[in-house]
C-alpha positions as CSV (number, residue, x, y, z in Angstrom):
1,M,-38.5,24.9,13.3
2,K,-34.9,22.6,13.3
3,K,-33.1,26.2,12.3
4,L,-34.9,27.9,15.0
5,R,-34.1,25.6,17.6
6,L,-30.3,25.6,16.2
7,F,-30.4,29.6,16.9
8,F,-31.6,29.1,20.6
9,I,-29.0,26.6,21.0
10,V,-26.1,28.5,19.6
11,A,-27.3,32.1,21.3
12,L,-27.7,29.8,24.6
13,V,-24.3,28.6,24.2
14,S,-22.9,32.0,23.4
15,V,-24.5,33.8,26.4
16,V,-23.1,30.8,28.6
17,L,-19.6,31.1,27.1
18,H,-19.7,35.1,27.6
19,V,-20.6,34.7,31.2
20,V,-18.1,32.3,32.0
21,L,-15.5,34.5,30.4
22,V,-16.6,37.5,32.1
23,V,-16.9,35.8,35.7
24,T,-13.6,34.1,35.4
25,D,-11.9,37.6,34.0
26,N,-11.2,36.3,30.6
27,S,-12.8,38.9,28.6
28,H,-9.4,39.2,26.7
29,F,-10.4,36.4,24.9
30,Y,-12.6,38.2,22.5
31,N,-9.5,40.8,21.8
32,T,-7.3,37.8,21.4
33,I,-9.0,35.8,19.0
34,Q,-10.1,39.1,17.0
35,N,-6.6,40.0,16.2
36,T,-5.0,36.5,16.1
37,I,-7.1,33.6,14.7
38,L,-9.5,36.0,12.6
39,K,-6.6,37.7,11.0
40,G,-5.1,34.2,10.0
41,R,-2.3,33.7,12.7
42,L,-1.9,32.1,16.0
43,G,0.1,34.9,17.7
44,P,0.8,38.8,17.9
45,A,2.0,40.6,14.5
46,I,4.9,43.3,14.5
47,D,2.8,46.0,13.3
48,E,-0.4,45.6,15.7
49,Y,0.7,48.5,17.9
50,G,-2.3,50.4,15.7
51,I,-5.1,48.6,17.6
52,F,-3.7,49.4,21.0
53,S,-3.2,52.6,23.3
54,N,0.2,54.0,22.9
55,R,2.7,56.4,25.0
56,E,4.9,58.3,23.2
57,V,8.8,57.9,24.3
58,L,9.8,60.9,23.1
59,A,13.2,61.7,21.3
60,T,14.4,65.4,20.8
61,N,18.2,65.1,20.9
62,Y,18.8,63.5,17.4
63,Q,22.6,62.2,17.1
64,P,22.9,60.6,13.5
65,W,24.6,57.4,12.9
66,N,28.1,57.5,11.2
67,V,27.3,56.4,7.5
68,S,30.4,54.2,5.9
69,S,31.5,55.3,2.8
70,N,31.5,52.0,1.6
71,L,27.6,51.3,2.6
72,N,26.1,48.4,1.2
73,N,29.6,47.8,-1.1
74,K,28.8,44.2,-0.6
75,N,25.4,42.2,-1.3
76,I,24.0,39.7,0.8
77,S,24.6,36.3,-0.7
78,P,21.9,34.9,-2.6
79,E,21.4,31.9,-0.2
80,S,21.4,34.0,3.1
81,L,19.0,36.6,1.1
82,E,16.4,33.4,0.2
83,K,16.7,32.7,3.9
84,L,16.0,36.2,5.1
85,Y,13.1,36.5,2.6
86,D,11.6,33.3,4.1
87,L,11.9,34.1,7.4
88,G,9.8,37.4,6.7
89,T,12.7,40.0,7.2
90,V,11.8,43.5,7.1
91,A,15.4,45.1,8.5
92,Y,18.6,43.9,8.3
93,L,21.5,46.7,9.6
94,V,24.8,46.1,10.3
95,I,27.2,48.3,12.4
96,K,30.9,48.1,12.5
97,N,33.2,50.6,14.6
98,N,29.9,53.0,15.4
99,E,29.6,53.1,11.0
100,I,26.7,51.6,9.4
101,I,28.0,49.1,6.8
102,H,25.0,47.8,5.6
103,E,21.2,48.6,5.6
104,Q,18.5,47.0,3.9
105,Y,14.6,46.8,4.3
106,W,11.6,44.7,2.7
107,E,8.0,45.1,2.5
108,N,8.2,49.0,2.3
109,Y,9.8,49.3,5.9
110,S,12.3,52.1,6.2
111,E,15.0,53.2,8.5
112,N,11.9,55.5,10.1
113,S,9.5,52.3,10.0
114,L,7.9,51.2,13.4
115,S,7.6,47.8,14.2
116,N,7.2,45.7,17.7
117,S,10.5,45.0,19.5
118,F,8.5,41.9,21.7
119,S,10.7,40.7,24.3
120,M,13.9,43.3,23.4
121,A,12.0,45.5,25.4
122,K,13.0,43.6,28.4
123,S,16.5,44.6,27.6
124,I,15.3,48.3,27.7
125,L,13.8,47.3,31.2
126,N,17.4,46.4,32.4
127,I,18.9,49.9,31.2
128,A,16.1,51.7,32.8
129,V,16.7,49.6,36.4
130,G,20.6,50.3,35.8
131,S,19.9,54.3,35.5
132,L,17.5,54.2,38.7
133,I,20.2,52.6,40.6
134,L,22.8,55.1,39.2
135,E,20.4,57.9,40.4
136,G,20.0,56.3,43.6
137,K,16.1,55.7,43.6
138,I,16.8,52.0,43.6
139,N,19.3,51.2,46.5
140,S,20.6,47.6,45.1
141,L,19.6,44.5,42.6
142,D,19.0,42.7,45.9
143,D,16.6,45.0,47.3
144,P,13.3,43.0,47.8
145,I,10.8,43.9,45.3
146,S,8.3,44.1,48.4
147,L,10.4,47.6,49.1
148,Y,8.9,49.1,45.9
149,L,5.4,46.7,45.3
150,P,4.0,46.3,48.8
151,K,0.8,45.2,47.3
152,F,2.5,42.1,45.6
153,D,2.2,38.8,47.5
154,V,5.6,37.7,48.6
155,T,4.3,36.1,51.7
156,A,6.0,32.6,50.9
157,F,9.1,34.4,50.1
158,P,9.8,37.7,51.1
159,K,13.3,38.1,50.1
160,C,12.3,37.7,46.2
161,S,14.4,40.7,44.8
162,I,15.1,43.0,41.8
163,R,17.7,40.7,40.7
164,D,15.5,37.5,40.7
165,L,13.3,39.4,38.2
166,L,16.0,40.3,35.9
167,Q,17.4,36.9,35.9
168,M,14.2,35.1,35.4
169,S,14.5,33.4,38.8
170,S,11.5,34.9,40.7
171,G,9.7,31.5,41.4
172,I,6.5,33.6,40.7
173,N,3.9,31.3,39.2
174,F,3.4,33.0,35.9
175,D,2.9,30.7,33.2
176,E,4.8,31.6,29.7
177,N,2.8,29.8,26.9
178,Y,2.4,31.6,23.7
179,I,-0.2,29.6,22.0
180,N,-2.8,29.2,25.0
181,P,-5.2,32.2,24.8
182,F,-5.5,32.1,28.7
183,A,-1.9,32.0,29.5
184,Y,-0.2,35.3,30.8
185,P,1.0,36.7,27.6
186,A,-2.3,36.5,26.0
187,K,-4.1,38.0,28.9
188,A,-1.0,40.5,29.3
189,N,-1.1,41.6,25.7
190,Y,-4.7,41.6,24.7
191,G,-6.2,42.3,28.4
192,F,-7.2,45.3,29.8
193,D,-5.7,45.7,33.4
194,L,-2.0,44.7,33.7
195,E,-1.7,45.6,37.4
196,S,-4.8,43.4,38.3
197,L,-3.7,40.5,36.2
198,T,-0.3,40.7,37.3
199,Y,-0.8,41.1,41.1
200,S,-3.0,38.1,40.7
201,Y,0.4,35.9,40.7
202,K,2.4,35.3,43.8
203,V,6.0,34.0,44.7
204,E,5.2,30.3,44.8
205,N,9.0,28.6,44.8
206,E,12.3,30.0,46.1
207,P,13.6,32.8,44.0
208,G,17.3,33.0,43.0
209,K,17.6,29.0,42.3
210,H,16.1,28.1,38.7
211,F,15.9,30.1,35.3
212,Q,12.0,30.2,34.2
213,Y,11.4,32.7,31.5
214,R,8.4,34.5,32.4
215,S,7.3,38.1,30.8
216,G,5.5,38.8,34.5
217,N,8.7,39.4,35.8
218,S,9.2,42.0,33.3
219,Q,6.1,43.6,34.0
220,L,6.9,43.9,37.3
221,L,10.0,45.4,36.9
222,S,8.1,48.2,34.8
223,F,6.0,48.8,37.8
224,I,9.0,49.4,39.8
225,I,10.4,51.6,37.3
226,S,7.4,53.8,37.4
227,E,6.7,53.7,41.1
228,T,10.3,54.7,41.9
229,S,10.8,57.4,39.5
230,G,7.1,58.9,39.8
231,V,6.7,59.0,36.2
232,S,5.4,56.4,33.7
233,T,8.0,53.9,32.4
234,S,7.7,55.5,28.6
235,E,8.5,59.0,30.0
236,Y,11.4,57.8,32.1
237,V,13.1,55.9,29.2
238,S,12.7,59.0,27.1
239,K,14.2,61.4,29.6
240,K,16.8,58.9,31.0
241,I,17.7,56.7,28.0
242,W,15.9,57.3,24.6
243,N,16.9,61.3,24.3
244,R,20.4,60.7,25.9
245,I,21.5,58.1,23.3
246,G,20.3,60.2,20.4
247,A,17.2,58.2,18.9
248,K,16.0,60.0,15.7
249,N,12.3,59.0,16.0
250,A,9.9,58.7,19.1
251,A,8.8,55.5,19.8
252,L,5.4,53.9,20.8
253,W,5.1,51.8,23.9
254,S,1.5,50.2,23.7
255,L,-0.3,50.1,26.9
256,D,-3.0,48.3,28.6
257,Y,-5.7,50.8,28.3
258,E,-5.6,54.7,27.2
259,G,-3.7,56.1,29.9
260,G,-2.9,53.1,31.6
261,N,0.4,50.8,32.4
262,E,3.0,50.2,29.7
263,K,3.4,46.3,28.4
264,G,6.8,46.5,29.9
265,F,7.6,42.9,28.7
266,C,7.1,43.9,25.2
267,C,5.6,46.0,22.9
268,F,8.0,49.0,22.4
269,N,8.0,49.7,18.6
270,S,10.8,51.6,16.9
271,N,13.1,51.0,14.0
272,A,16.4,49.2,13.3
273,R,18.6,52.4,13.5
274,D,17.2,53.5,16.9
275,F,17.2,49.8,18.3
276,A,20.5,49.6,17.6
277,R,21.7,52.2,19.8
278,I,20.4,50.0,22.5
279,G,23.5,47.7,21.7
280,Q,25.8,50.6,21.1
281,L,25.0,51.6,24.7
282,Y,25.9,48.6,26.1
283,L,29.0,47.8,23.7
284,N,30.2,51.3,25.3
285,K,29.6,49.7,29.0
286,G,26.7,52.3,29.5
287,V,28.5,55.6,28.4
288,W,27.3,57.4,25.6
289,N,29.5,59.9,24.2
290,G,30.9,60.7,27.7
291,D,27.3,60.6,29.5
292,T,27.1,57.9,31.7
293,I,23.7,56.6,31.7
294,V,24.3,53.2,33.3
295,N,27.3,52.4,35.5
296,P,29.8,50.0,33.8
297,E,29.5,47.8,36.5
298,F,26.1,47.4,36.1
299,V,26.3,46.6,32.7
300,E,29.2,43.9,33.5
301,E,26.8,42.4,35.9
302,S,24.1,42.4,33.4
303,L,26.0,40.5,30.8
304,K,27.5,37.9,33.2
305,K,26.0,34.4,33.3
306,A,23.4,34.4,36.1
307,A,24.1,32.4,39.0
308,I,21.1,30.1,38.4
309,L,20.2,26.6,37.1
310,D,18.7,25.9,33.9
311,V,16.1,23.6,33.2
312,N,18.8,20.7,33.0
313,G,19.8,21.5,36.6
314,K,23.3,22.9,35.1
315,Q,24.9,26.5,35.4
316,I,22.9,28.5,33.1
317,K,24.9,30.0,29.9
318,R,22.5,31.8,28.0
319,Y,21.1,34.5,30.1
320,G,22.4,37.8,32.6
321,L,20.1,40.2,33.4
322,H,17.3,40.6,30.8
323,W,20.2,39.9,28.2
324,W,20.6,36.9,26.4
325,L,24.2,35.4,25.8
326,H,25.6,33.6,23.0
327,D,28.6,32.2,21.8
328,F,29.5,32.8,17.9
329,E,32.6,30.7,16.8
330,G,34.6,31.4,20.1
331,K,33.3,35.0,20.2
332,K,31.1,36.1,23.2
333,V,27.9,37.7,22.0
334,F,25.1,39.5,24.3
335,Y,21.5,40.2,22.5
336,A,18.1,41.1,22.9
337,R,15.4,39.1,21.4
338,G,11.9,39.1,20.3
339,I,9.5,36.3,19.7
340,L,9.4,36.7,16.0
341,G,13.1,36.9,15.3
342,Q,13.9,40.4,16.4
343,Y,17.5,40.9,17.5
344,I,19.9,43.5,18.7
345,A,23.1,41.2,18.8
346,V,26.5,42.6,19.9
347,V,29.9,41.2,19.4
348,P,32.3,43.1,21.5
349,T,35.7,42.0,20.3
350,D,34.8,43.0,17.1
351,N,32.6,46.1,17.7
352,L,29.8,44.8,16.1
353,I,26.2,45.4,15.9
354,V,23.7,43.5,14.0
355,V,19.8,44.7,14.0
356,R,17.4,42.0,12.7
357,L,13.4,42.7,12.4
358,G,10.8,40.6,11.1
359,H,7.7,38.2,11.2
360,K,9.5,34.7,11.6
361,R,12.2,33.2,13.6
362,I,13.6,29.5,13.8
363,K,12.4,28.7,17.2
364,P,15.3,27.4,19.9
365,T,15.3,24.1,21.3
366,G,16.5,23.3,24.8
367,V,19.1,25.7,26.2
368,E,20.4,26.7,22.8
369,S,20.1,30.3,21.3
370,P,17.8,30.4,18.1
371,P,19.4,29.1,15.0
372,D,18.6,32.2,13.0
373,L,20.7,34.1,15.1
374,N,23.9,32.5,13.7
375,L,22.3,33.0,9.9
376,Y,22.6,37.0,10.9
377,L,25.9,37.0,12.5
378,E,27.3,34.9,9.8
379,E,26.1,37.3,7.1
380,A,27.0,40.3,8.7
381,Y,30.9,39.0,8.9
382,S,31.0,38.2,5.4
383,L,29.6,41.8,4.6
384,I,32.3,43.3,6.5
385,N,35.2,41.0,5.7
């Protein structure tokens, strides 16, 4: 009798919970728990594109990298190798003067293996915006987003612009918590309707003032890219960027549902060699083998410190327009980064690109760059010197 009563209590609680989740539009919770907690982790994985619908970012114009005659001539130091292993590194690539100097893979990953870029995808969105400006399909970085997304609520601050989205100063009330299953990142990644979700937020604070890193800003940019180009974000990136920079492999961009919208804030799945082309393009100031994909002026603007304040009320030093900025031993670095330690790091003064992909990172504190970034840069210099 007690067991029967317990069964009915559990059943009743389950039904009530289900109703609450559906009524509050949080049915994504099931998908979130199934693909995180029930798989022994608190967040997403680098290979979970297999559980989502995806759209191909086609590659039909392969241009091989030059490979140095001294490829892997030096070994990663034992100390660094241990750290790379502890952080779950699956790919480490060093390119100097447009030549692959060092390339190493773990866990059966290879130069053709796909893994999630996570927020490195945000830097790809930056390139797409630059390309649309070059084409004249977007007039200016300072165009109000209402010009392209009239259904989004900018009533309080109608001047919220594309620039505000790119520099993470939109003032939109997106939340950014990677543990909370009811925050925007989990809803966007594991939910089923990105447009309805993203459009449920609004501009709440004055744009253009303060840096607040929010993935929803990037999702709005992806909508703008699709709206202005007339095709999906994947198709635009394939035609205007991925093919023109000579990618070898088709990438996969995860969608909210079959035939739906790209998760523009993340979830561009590719490999180390092809990711490196993104860094090489901006190292070349937006020009690839004489083909101008993005105006050099746009690249320069993207890699400048945004004219906004950080969390401490000081001029921000670490962010431009969907690109991160860093100082490494007096050298200027720009880089794309993902939540689990995905990096495309570029040191222009030394014509150096470092790509690292893996399962873990050392979480940054305050306004500093992630500490593991320096590990990958330091090791790269030891390999090329």
